[in-house]
ZAMARGU-4260 file (C-alpha; in steps of 0.2 Angstrom, whole numbers, plus 5000, padded with zeros to 4 digits):
<rodrens>
0) 5000/5000/5000 | 5014/5012/5005 | 5023/5008/4988 | 5007/5012/4979 | 5005/5029/4988
5) 5023/5033/4985 | 5021/5029/4966 | 5005/5040/4966 | 5015/5054/4974 | 5029/5053/4962
10) 5017/5054/4947 | 5008/5069/4955 | 5025/5078/4956 | 5030/5073/4938 | 5013/5080/4931
15) 5015/5096/4941 | 5032/5100/4934 | 5026/5096/4917 | 5011/5108/4919 | 5022/5121/4925
20) 5034/5119/4910 | 5019/5120/4899 | 5013/5135/4907 | 5029/5144/4906 | 5033/5140/4887
25) 5018/5150/4880 | 5023/5165/4892 | 5040/5165/4884 | 5033/5163/4867 | 5022/5177/4870
30) 5036/5188/4876 | 5046/5184/4860 | 5031/5188/4849 | 5029/5204/4858 | 5047/5209/4855
35) 5045/5204/4837 | 5029/5215/4835 | 5038/5230/4844 | 5053/5228/4832 | 5042/5228/4817
40) 5032/5243/4823 | 5049/5252/4826 | 5054/5248/4808 | 5038/5254/4801 | 5039/5270/4811
45) 5057/5274/4804 | 5051/5282/4788 | 5064/5291/4778 | 5059/5308/4771 | 5068/5313/4755
50) 5067/5331/4750 | 5071/5332/4731 | 5074/5349/4723 | 5071/5347/4704 | 5070/5358/4688
55) 5052/5362/4684 | 5053/5353/4667 | 5054/5337/4677 | 5038/5339/4686 | 5027/5326/4677
60) 5041/5313/4675 | 5048/5314/4693 | 5030/5314/4701 | 5026/5298/4692 | 5043/5290/4696
65) 5042/5296/4714 | 5025/5287/4716 | 5032/5271/4709 | 5047/5272/4721 | 5037/5275/4736
70) 5025/5260/4732 | 5040/5249/4731 | 5049/5257/4746 | 5035/5260/4759 | 5047/5267/4772
75) 5052/5281/4760 | 5042/5297/4758 | 5048/5309/4744 | 5044/5327/4745 | 5047/5337/4728
80) 5051/5355/4726 | 5049/5360/4708 | 5054/5377/4701 | 5067/5385/4690 | 5085/5379/4693
85) 5090/5396/4698 | 5077/5398/4711 | 5081/5381/4718 | 5099/5385/4719 | 5096/5401/4729
90) 5085/5392/4741 | 5098/5379/4744 | 5111/5392/4746 | 5100/5401/4759 | 5098/5385/4769
95) 5083/5376/4763 | 5083/5357/4767 | 5087/5347/4752 | 5093/5329/4750 | 5095/5329/4731
100) 5096/5343/4718 | 5093/5340/4699 | 5096/5355/4689 | 5091/5359/4671 | 5108/5367/4668
105) 5126/5364/4673 | 5128/5382/4679 | 5116/5381/4694 | 5125/5365/4700 | 5142/5372/4697
110) 5137/5387/4708 | 5135/5375/4723 | 5150/5364/4719 | 5166/5368/4727 | 5175/5358/4714
115) 5168/5369/4700 | 5178/5383/4692 | 5179/5398/4703 | 5173/5409/4689 | 5156/5401/4690
120) 5156/5396/4709 | 5161/5414/4713 | 5155/5412/4732 | 5165/5397/4735 | 5149/5387/4740
125) 5151/5369/4745 | 5134/5361/4745 | 5137/5346/4733 | 5142/5330/4742 | 5158/5324/4735
130) 5157/5309/4723 | 5138/5310/4721 | 5137/5322/4706 | 5133/5315/4689 | 5124/5319/4672
135) 5107/5311/4672 | 5098/5317/4657 | 5098/5327/4641 | 5084/5338/4634 | 5081/5348/4618
140) 5077/5367/4617 | 5061/5367/4607 | 5052/5381/4597 | 5033/5377/4601 | 5018/5386/4595
145) 5000/5387/4601 | 4986/5376/4594 | 4983/5379/4575 | 5000/5389/4574 | 4991/5405/4569
150) 5007/5415/4565 | 5013/5401/4554 | 5030/5399/4562 | 5038/5383/4556 | 5056/5385/4561
155) 5069/5395/4570 | 5072/5404/4554 | 5054/5409/4554 | 5056/5415/4572 | 5071/5426/4568
160) 5063/5434/4553 | 5047/5438/4563 | 5058/5445/4577 | 5068/5456/4565 | 5052/5464/4558
165) 5043/5464/4574 | 5028/5454/4568 | 5028/5441/4581 | 5028/5439/4600 | 5040/5427/4608
170) 5039/5420/4626 | 5056/5415/4634 | 5062/5412/4651 | 5070/5424/4663 | 5089/5427/4663
175) 5091/5416/4679 | 5082/5402/4672 | 5091/5389/4661 | 5079/5388/4647 | 5080/5407/4647
180) 5099/5406/4646 | 5098/5394/4632 | 5086/5406/4623 | 5099/5420/4625 | 5112/5409/4617
185) 5100/5406/4602 | 5097/5425/4600 | 5115/5428/4600 | 5119/5415/4588 | 5107/5424/4576
190) 5115/5441/4580 | 5099/5447/4588 | 5100/5459/4604 | 5088/5453/4617 | 5087/5471/4625
195) 5081/5478/4608 | 5068/5465/4606 | 5061/5468/4623 | 5061/5486/4620 | 5051/5483/4604
200) 5038/5473/4613 | 5043/5457/4604 | 5047/5447/4620 | 5037/5441/4636 | 5046/5432/4650
205) 5042/5418/4662 | 5050/5414/4679 | 5052/5396/4674 | 5048/5385/4660 | 5031/5381/4665
210) 5026/5399/4665 | 5033/5400/4647 | 5023/5384/4642 | 5007/5392/4649 | 5009/5407/4639
215) 5010/5397/4623 | 4996/5385/4628 | 4985/5400/4631 | 4990/5408/4614 | 4995/5423/4623
220) 5011/5423/4612 | 5014/5417/4594 | 5028/5405/4600 | 5039/5401/4614 | 5056/5393/4617
225) 5054/5379/4630 | 5060/5361/4632 | 5053/5348/4621 | 5048/5338/4636 | 5037/5352/4642
230) 5029/5354/4625 | 5025/5335/4625 | 5017/5336/4643 | 5007/5351/4638 | 5002/5344/4621
235) 5010/5358/4611 | 5017/5357/4593 | 5036/5358/4592 | 5040/5365/4575 | 5059/5365/4577
240) 5073/5360/4590 | 5089/5370/4593 | 5106/5362/4588 | 5120/5360/4600 | 5129/5374/4589
245) 5115/5386/4593 | 5114/5384/4612 | 5125/5370/4618 | 5119/5353/4625 | 5105/5353/4638
250) 5112/5342/4651 | 5104/5339/4668 | 5116/5336/4682 | 5110/5327/4699 | 5119/5326/4716
255) 5116/5323/4734 | 5118/5338/4745 | 5131/5340/4759 | 5117/5343/4772 | 5107/5328/4768
260) 5103/5317/4783 | 5098/5303/4772 | 5113/5300/4761 | 5111/5282/4757 | 5092/5284/4754
265) 5096/5298/4742 | 5109/5288/4733 | 5097/5274/4731 | 5083/5285/4724 | 5096/5292/4711
270) 5101/5275/4706 | 5083/5271/4703 | 5081/5286/4692 | 5095/5278/4681 | 5087/5261/4679
275) 5078/5254/4664 | 5060/5258/4671 | 5064/5276/4674 | 5073/5278/4657 | 5056/5272/4649
280) 5047/5286/4658 | 5059/5299/4654 | 5061/5294/4636 | 5042/5294/4633 | 5042/5313/4635
285) 5058/5317/4626 | 5072/5315/4638 | 5087/5304/4634 | 5099/5297/4646 | 5115/5308/4647
290) 5130/5300/4638
</rodrens>
């Protein structure tokens, strides 16, 4: 009888220990799950905000590509600031937060790059992160006309003839805007004096390429000089494009800014913009990858 009672006591103790072990295991597992959940929540909360300053002529393409990128990288939030490259350069110089700058001209990037010639970077500014600058795209300077082309302008030769006899009105960018600077080179190439044309009332101006594009779209002018990509996006007719001899190549440089707190994320986004998927979007509106 004593043996039976001893056996029962041992079995009771065994089952008690087993029950304790069973009870403790789920608690441990629960703690592990809680830690994993907290880690996942922390990871989700660590959203990277990229601030991208880009030329106004890239508004449509970068907006589309930014949406695609954020859909694939849900921890990245991209905020775009589109304007003339001159305005963007000034904002960066004055301390605006920017992780990436994509300019429509080399001049504006050079003015921020300490490695650029001092004759361009006259203030010795050092905003471009070393080793991140590269040429991303090429565009064309286009002569565009309103719907129906009421003035019958079909080439740069027609433009020059109309400006010389003051029979047409041209829209162009301001002097601090890359598209305006390219236009100035075209006028100089054809031996025209901008100040004389302005005094004769043959020129109107826009503070960026979008403003010039709007003037053409609304038929407020007979023609305008913009980028072919903006003409495409606005549904305007391009009657001619300028040669490199007339105004040089239209190259867009891109770089990460020195003050960026998200350098690796900025590099990753710029790398995405050089991929095949991005190239297809750019080329669809008239950009070509820079050589």
